[in-house]
N, C-alpha and C positions, 0 to 999 in steps of 0.2 A: 615524526615519530615513528620507530620501528620496534616491534616487539620481538625479541630474541628469545629462542628456546632451542632445546636440543633437537638434531635431527630436522632442522629447518632447510628446505631445498631452495634452490634458486628457482625463479620464475622459468628461466630457460629450460632448466631440468625438468620441471614439471611438464611445460609444453611439448618438449620433444620426447621425453622418455616414457609418458604415461601411454599404455597400450590402447589401441581402438578396440571397441566392442565390435563383434560382428551380430548384425541384428537380422533375425529372420522373421519374414512376414507370417503372421498367424491367422488373421481373419481382418475383414472390413475392406475399405477401399484404399489401395496403395496410392492413389493419386491425391488423396485427401491431404490438407495442411495440418488437420487434427491428428496427434498420433498420441497414443497410450503405449508405453514401453516399459516392460518388466526387466528389471537387471540393475547392475551396479552403476550408479549415476555418473561417476567419474570417467570411466572408458566410453560411456555412452555420450557424454557431452563432448568428448574429443571426436567421436565419430560424427556427431551432428555437425561440428565445426568443420571436419575435413571431408566428409563423404556426402552431406546432405546439403551442401552449399548454404549454410545458415549463419556464417560469420558474418557479424554486424547485422543481422535481420531480425532478431528479437526485440520487440518494443517494450515489453515489461517483464520483469521477473518478480514472482513472489515465492518465497521459500519459508517453510517451517521445519527447519531440520532438527535432529536430535539436541537435547539441551545438556549433555553431558551428566546424566542424572546416575549413571553407573546401575542401571536397572534395566529389567524386561517388561515389556508391555504385553499382557496377555488378553486373549479372548476366549470366553466360555462358550458353552453350546447355546445359551440364550441372553448373554449379556457381556459388555465389555467391562474390563477392570484394569486399573492402572497398577503396575507393580503387584499382580495378584500372587498370592501365596499358594494357590491351588497347584499341585503336581500335574493334574489331569488337563489343565488349560492349555491351549494352542498359543504359542508365542506369535503375537502380530508382528512385533519388531523388537530388536534390542537396541538399546542406547548405553553401551558398556565403554565406550572410549572417553577417557578423561584426560585432564593435563594437557601436555605438549601434544600427544598424539590426537587428541580431539581437535585442537587448533589447527594442526597441520592438515588433517582431514578435511576440515572446513576451509582452509585456505586454498587448497589445491582446486575445489569445486568453484569458489569464487573467482579465481583467476580465469577459468574457463567460461565461467558465466559472463564475465566482462568481455572475454573474446566474442561471445555470441550476440551481445547487446549491441543495438544501434546507437548511433551518437546522440539520438533523442530518447533513448531508453532510460528507465528507472528501475531500481531494485528495492524491494521491500523484505527485510529480513526479520523474521519473528523469533525471539530468542528469550531465554530466561535471565532474569535480573542478576543471577549469581555468576553467569559467565559473559554476559551481554557487554561489559565494560571491556574484556579483553578482546573480543570480537570487533568491537568498534575501532580499536587500533588497527587490526588487521584490515579492516574495510578502509580506513584513512589510507593505509599504505596501497592497497590495490586500486581504489577508485580516486584517491586524492582527497585530502582534507576539504578542499575548496567545493568538492562535489557532495559534501554531507549536508542534507536538507533538514531533517529532523530526528530527534529522539522522541519516539511516540509512546506515551504510556497507555496501555490497553487494560481496561477494568476487565477481568475475566471472570469474576464470580462474585457473590455475595460474602460480606464479612463472616469469618468463622472465629471460634473461641478455642485455638489451639493452646495447649499447655506448653508453653515454651517461653524463654526469657528473650522476646523479640516482638515488634509489632506485627500484627497480622498483615498476611500477604494476600492482596486481591488483585495484583496487577502482573502483566509481564511487559516485554519491550518489543517494540518494532523500530528498526533502524532503517531509515529511508535515505538513499543515495541515488544520484543520477551519473549517467557516464559523462555528461558535459554540461556546460551552461544552457546548452539549447535543447532542453527537456520539454516533453509534451506535458502540458498542465492545464487542466480544465477548471480549475479554481473552484472546488466543491463548496457548497453552501449548505447550511443547515436551516430548515424552516423555523422562523420565530415561534416561540411558545406564547401562549397569552400572556404568561408572567413576564417574558420578554417584552411584549409589545406595551404593556402597562407601565413597565420600568423604563423604557427606553423612549417611548413616544408619549410624553406626560400631557401634551396639549389636545383638545378636541376642538374642530371647527364647527360652524353653524350646520353641517351636514351629518356630523356625528363621526367625521374620520379623524383618527388619532394621528398626530403629527408631533415633530419636534423642529427645532431650528439650529442652524449652523452660521457662522460667521461668513460674510460675503468676502473677506479679505484672507490672504495667507501669509505666512512669514517670507520675508524677502523683499527688499526694496528695489524698484526698477527706475533707472534715470530716464528713461525714454519709453515709448510704446504706449498702447492704449490702455494696458492695465494699471498705468500710473496717473492717468488723466482723471480730472473731475467728473463725478457723476451726480446730477441733481444738485450741483453746488458743494459736493462733499468730496473730499480726498481721502485715500486710504491713510490709516493711522501711520505714523513714522516707523519706518522699518518693515513695512508690509506693502502688499499690492493687492488689487482686485483679483478675484479668482477668475472673472470672465471679463471680456471687454464691455465697456459702457454700454453699447447698442444691445449686447445680450442681456444685460442686467435690466435694461429699460424693457425689453420683451417679457422677462420674468415677472417684472412689477406689473405689467398689463394684465398677465394671466392670473394674478392674485397670489403668486408663489414667493412674493417677498413680505416679511412681516416687519412693521415699523414700531418701534418701542415708543414710550412716552418721550423719551430724549431724542426722538428721531434718529435712532441707530437701526439701519436695516440688517436684516438676517433672512437666510433662505429657509423655505419650509421644505421639511422632508417628510413624506407622508408613509406610514407603516404599510399600507396595501400597495405600495409601488416598489417595496424592496424585494430583492430576489432571496433574501435569508441572510442569516449571520456567517461569517467565515469560521470554518471548521478549526478549532484549536488543536493542540497536541496532547489532550487527553480524551481518549476515545472510550466509551462504554458499549461494547460489544461482547456480551457474555458468552461462554462457551454452551453448546447444547446440553440440556439436562440429561437426555438419553442418547448419547453418541452412537453411531454405527461403527466407530473405530476409535482406538485410544488417540487423544489429543485432537479430535476433530474441532475444527474451528468454526466459528459463526459465519454463514453464507452472507449475510449482509455486510460483514467486515470485508470478505473478498470482493463482493459487488463494489463496494464503496472505493477501494484501492484501485479495482480495474476502470471504474468510471473516471476516477481523478486522474490517472496517469497513461491512459491510452484511448484510442478512438476505435470505431467500429472497423472490422477487417484487420486490425493490428494483431501481432503474434505474442501470445502470452505464455511464459514458460514456468512450469513448476517441477523442479526435479526431486523434491521430496513429497509426492503429491498425495500420499496416504489415502484418505477416504474420496479424495477427488473434488473437494469442495471449491478449489481454484477453477478447475475444468469445468464444473457445473455452471458456476458463476460466468465464465468466459463464454460458455455456450449461450446461456441466456442473454448475454449482453451482445451477441453477434460478433465475438472475438474469435480468431483462431487460436489453437492452443496444442501445448505439448506437456504431457505428463510424463514423470519417471518415477517408478517406485521398485524397490527389491522385493517386498513382501507380496507373497501370492495372495494374503488376505486382504491387503489394500486393494490389489487389483480387482480382487473380486467385488468388493465392496463399491470401487469406482464405477465399474461396469453396471452395476445394479442401480447406481444412482443416475448415471447417464441414460439408462433404459427407461427409467421412470419418468424422464422429461416428456411433456406432452405435445401434441400438435406438430408443427414445423421446426420445433427446436431440436428434434432429434431423430435420426432414424438408424437403421443398421450400418448404413454406408456414410455415415457422418465422420467416422474416424477410421484409421488404421490401428491395429493392435500388433505391436512387434514384440518378440522375445529375445533376449540376449543369448546366443548360442553358447553351449556348454556352461549354463550359468550354475 
């Protein structure tokens, strides 16, 4: 499926006709892989691709772009407000593109991000539910529908009693795509709560350990091989086979890891204290900071979770709408390399302050290079 709209360019036109940014070193270590860049991210992405040898080198992209709200996000002297009405407030950034202009603005950047991503890379795109469905069609077009991984619902706040004829809105959307089938994936797990343990592991052994049991056989009948043979005079039920060879089942039984029912049906014991946790589902509760240092600042634990899920130490993480620098702080703490881009001078200032606040060996003045787009 392709989304058609006015003034939509071809990929060839975008890649060839987008001007490159001229970046000037401002401070920090020019040899560092970590780079904070102030400027327009579209020409900067092209420069990273063509002048910084980063084609196919980025391991993970996280972006939280404008949501087509048609408003200004402002900062007062002592607080941040979204869509502030005060004329004296400094604009942190503007989100005034809407409709087809917004979609093409977004598509141009996604095309360059795809060019920078390695074959093992993933992209997580944070977007509002009002525009996210259109953006998904564009991402299907750019990354391929087969590389769509998840539509993640993120619980962003507590319920509110808005006076409007609609259900309350406590969520936004994260679209998760990969560059290919060969993506980096660390299978993140969440620890079981006590309620989970009591609900899922209903049995208790003589030592007080909670456990449950699962069948020793699985669907699928095999005509030959060890998993179709008898064990202790028992054959798998019709249409099924043993999950393990009989000699392995015998070893499990000797270790007391098989429970026999009164009807002499064997089942394997699974202990709660031996499990690494439960698989993360596609509804996440990472609420926004109550007192943000920048409009739309996201939860640091959310950034850490994404980075840990889809990258490894030493990998390169890119956020070209870096805002207050949450992605960069998370990447620095998790020993990843990073590149952050933002046009807003206020965003850059907040990001620098947050990086400087990192303690110990996590950060020093030479941990990154700060560059500015010439003639911004």
